[in-house]
N, C-alpha and C positions, 0 to 999 in steps of 0.2 A: 504494500500500500504506500502511496505517496502522501506526504503531509506537508503543509506550509504553515510556518509560524512567524508572527511579527513579535519581536522581543524588544522591550525598552530596558536599557542597561544604564547603570551609573557610569559616568565618565572616569573610571578608575583604571589604573594600569592592570593589564591582564584580564579584564572582565570578559572581553570577546573570546580570548583563548580558553578561559574556564568554561564558558558556555559551550563552545565547540567541542572541547574535550569531554564534557559530560555526555554530549550527544553520541560521540564515538564510543565511549566506554559502555554506554547503555545499549549499543547495538543498532544505532540509527546511522545509515549511510548518507553522508552529506552529498546532495545533488548540486545545490547552488547556495551562495551566500552573498548578501549585499549589506554593507555596513555604511551608514550615513556619517557625515561629519558631526562632531560633537556640537550640541546646541545647549550651551551652558553646562549644567551638571549631568546631562543625560545624552545618550546616543541611541539610535534605532538600528536594529538588525533584522533583516528578513531572510529566513532560511527555508530551503526545500529539502526534505529528507525522505528516504525510503526505508521501510522496514516492515516486517510481518507483525510488529508490535503496534498497539493502538497509539495514536497521536496524543490522546488525552493523558496517557501515562507520561510521555515526555514533557508535556505542559506542566504537570504537577511536579516533576523532578526539577525542571528549570526554575519554577517559582520558589524552590527551597534555597537557591543560591543567594548569597548576600547581595551581590551586585545586580541582581535582576529585580526590576521595579514592576514590570507587567509583562504577561505573555498572552498573546491572542492566537488561538488556533483557527486557521482559515481553511476554507475548502480548497484542496489542491487541484491544480489543473493538470490533466494528463496530456502527455505529448505523443500519444499513440497515433501514428499515421496509418490511415486506411487507404489502400489503393483500390479504386473502383474497377470492376470488370475482371479481376483476377480471382480464380478459384482453383482448388486443387484438381489435378488431373488424375483420374483413375482409369486403369486399363482393365478391360475384360477380355479374357482369352477363351 
């Protein structure tokens, strides 16, 4: 399953690395990550991860980190491409 999260972090040294490390240790594979410039005392990070584990579990684990201010679980967009007109070929002998 693919999950997308928007995370608000404190603008502290290593906050981004701690959040990304938690995701990796908990078995979530990072697909993409966008980190915004700091706006005062906070910064925003948007990540897309894939895992067989539920996204709500990752949200709760991230919320326990000291540097995390808020986590929003979003509906993930899948990038599956479907090619029209192609179908499997079966042979009958």
